[in-house]
C-alpha positions in Angstrom: -26.5 10.9 1.4 -25.1 11.7 4.8 -21.3 12.0 4.7 -19.0 11.6 7.7 -17.3 14.6 9.0 -13.5 14.3 8.8 -10.7 16.6 8.0 -8.5 16.3 4.9 -5.7 14.7 7.1 -8.1 12.3 8.7 -9.3 11.4 5.2 -5.8 10.5 4.2 -5.4 8.2 7.2 -8.7 6.6 6.5 -7.8 6.0 2.9 -4.5 4.5 3.9 -6.1 2.2 6.5 -8.7 1.0 3.9 -6.1 0.5 1.2 -3.6 -1.4 3.4 -6.3 -3.6 4.8 -7.6 -4.4 1.4 -4.2 -5.6 0.3 -3.0 -7.4 3.5 -6.2 -8.6 5.1 -5.4 -6.7 8.3 -4.8 -3.1 9.4 -1.3 -1.5 9.4 0.6 -1.1 12.7 1.0 2.4 14.1 4.7 2.2 13.2 3.8 1.6 9.6 1.4 4.6 9.6 4.2 6.7 11.2 6.5 5.6 8.4 4.0 6.3 5.6 3.0 9.7 6.9 6.4 10.7 8.2 5.1 11.8 11.6 5.9 11.0 15.2 4.5 8.1 17.1 2.4 10.3 19.3 0.9 12.0 16.2 -0.3 8.7 14.8 -1.7 7.6 18.2 -3.6 10.8 18.6 -5.0 10.4 15.1 -6.2 6.9 15.8 -7.9 8.1 19.0 -9.5 11.0 17.1 -10.8 8.7 14.4 -12.2 6.3 16.9 -13.9 9.1 18.9 -15.6 10.3 15.8 -16.9 6.9 15.0 -14.9 6.7 11.8 -13.0 3.5 12.8 -13.4 0.8 15.3 -10.8 -1.5 16.9 -10.6 -4.2 19.5 -8.9 -3.1 22.7 -5.5 -4.9 23.2 -5.6 -6.5 19.8 -2.9 -5.4 17.3 -3.9 -4.5 13.8 -7.6 -4.7 14.6 -8.6 -1.3 13.2 -11.6 -1.4 10.8 -12.7 1.7 8.8 -16.4 2.4 9.2 -16.6 5.0 6.4 -17.8 3.6 3.0 -15.0 3.4 0.5 -16.9 5.6 -2.0 -16.6 8.4 0.5 -12.9 8.2 1.0 -10.4 10.4 -0.8 -7.9 8.7 -3.2 -4.9 7.4 -1.4 -2.6 9.9 -3.1 -4.7 12.9 -2.1 -7.3 14.8 -4.1 -11.1 15.2 -3.7 -13.3 12.5 -2.2 -15.8 11.2 -4.7 -17.6 8.2 -6.2 -14.4 6.8 -7.8 -12.9 5.9 -4.4 -14.4 2.4 -4.5 -13.6 -0.7 -2.6 -11.7 -3.5 -4.3 -14.4 -6.0 -3.2 -16.6 -4.9 -6.1 -18.6 -1.8 -5.4 -18.0 -0.9 -9.1 -18.8 -3.1 -12.1 -16.0 -1.7 -14.2 -13.1 -4.2 -14.2 -10.7 -1.6 -15.4 -11.6 0.7 -12.6 -11.2 -2.1 -10.0 -7.8 -3.0 -11.6 -6.7 0.6 -11.4 -7.5 0.8 -7.7 -5.7 -2.5 -7.0 -2.6 -1.3 -9.0 -2.6 2.0 -7.1 -2.7 0.1 -3.8 0.1 -2.2 -4.9 2.3 0.8 -5.8 1.9 2.3 -2.3 2.3 -1.0 -0.5 5.6 -1.9 -2.1 7.0 1.5 -1.2 5.9 1.0 2.4 7.4 -2.5 2.5 10.8 -1.3 1.2 11.0 1.6 3.6 9.9 -0.6 6.5 12.5 -3.3 5.6 15.3 -0.7 5.8 14.0 0.7 9.1 14.0 -2.7 10.9 17.1 -4.0 9.1 15.7 -6.8 6.9 18.3 -7.9 4.4 17.6 -7.4 0.7 17.8 -11.1 0.1 14.8 -11.5 2.4 12.8 -8.3 1.7 12.9 -8.3 -2.1 11.2 -11.7 -2.6 8.5 -10.3 -0.4 8.1 -7.4 -2.8 7.8 -10.0 -5.6 5.1 -11.8 -3.6 3.2 -8.5 -3.1 3.3 -7.9 -6.9 2.1 -11.5 -7.5 -0.9 -10.7 -5.1 -1.7 -7.6 -7.1 -1.6 -9.5 -10.4 -3.9 -12.2 -8.9 -6.3 -9.5 -7.6 -6.4 -7.8 -11.0 -7.2 -11.0 -12.8 -9.9 -11.7 -10.3 -11.3 -8.3 -11.1 -11.9 -9.5 -14.6 -8.8 -8.3 -16.4 -7.1 -10.6 -19.0 -4.0 -12.4 -17.8 -1.6 -10.6 -20.1 -2.9 -7.2 -19.0 -2.7 -8.4 -15.3 0.9 -9.3 -15.9 1.6 -5.8 -17.2 0.1 -4.4 -14.0 2.5 -6.6 -12.0 5.4 -5.3 -14.0 4.4 -1.7 -13.4 4.2 -2.3 -9.7 7.7 -3.8 -9.7 8.9 -0.9 -11.8 7.7 1.5 -9.1 9.3 -0.8 -6.5 12.7 -0.7 -8.3 12.6 3.1 -8.6 11.8 3.4 -4.9 14.6 0.8 -4.0 17.1 2.8 -6.0 16.0 6.0 -4.3 16.4 4.5 -0.9 19.8 3.0 -1.8 21.0 6.4 -2.9 19.8 8.0 0.3 21.6 5.4 2.5 24.8 5.0 0.3 25.7 8.2 -1.6 28.7 6.4 -3.1 26.7 3.4 -4.4 26.4 2.4 -8.0 22.8 2.7 -9.3 23.5 0.1 -12.0 24.8 -2.4 -9.4 21.8 -1.6 -7.2 19.4 -2.2 -10.1 21.1 -5.5 -11.0 20.9 -6.6 -7.3 17.2 -5.7 -7.2 16.3 -7.9 -10.1 18.6 -10.7 -9.0 17.2 -10.8 -5.5 13.6 -10.1 -6.4 13.2 -13.6 -7.8 16.4 -15.6 -7.1 15.2 -18.7 -9.0 13.7 -16.8 -11.8 10.5 -18.5 -10.8 8.0 -16.1 -12.6 7.7 -16.3 -16.3 
């Protein structure tokens, strides 16, 4: 099987693009890639141009969030790094193992909520507006896991694990931006604002 030629760094960008698109239904913005990889805007732009020149992605000129990854998901490295291999499958069903699909979806969900929280701080979205969006993302992960063939109770546990990661990331970001803050108060605020009407249960 012919494999695309891309560097380790390019592979990480491709994996992120694939994962983000699978969760959101559209590609990330260059600003979101900059946030995720902690690099400068020119670095992201140069990477996009390089991927496009190598035929690894395609995009519509002048259309935001139009990037499409042309590399098969099975050839992409895991999102968190490591070696490329056959376990890097697409959520759409290139594997018949429901547990494997659920694991991929959960991994994506964990990364996405981290990005969302960091992005909310960067652009100044209030917690009361951003945290319900985190809950909605976790709901989407739960739905995708159930659609992958996982029992509802197990899918709910996946949702809770994604929210647990989100809470830890929220507390970390709070401590970075307010060294004198109270972690217990931050945790209580997270849970209160996550689902204000206690609508999930």
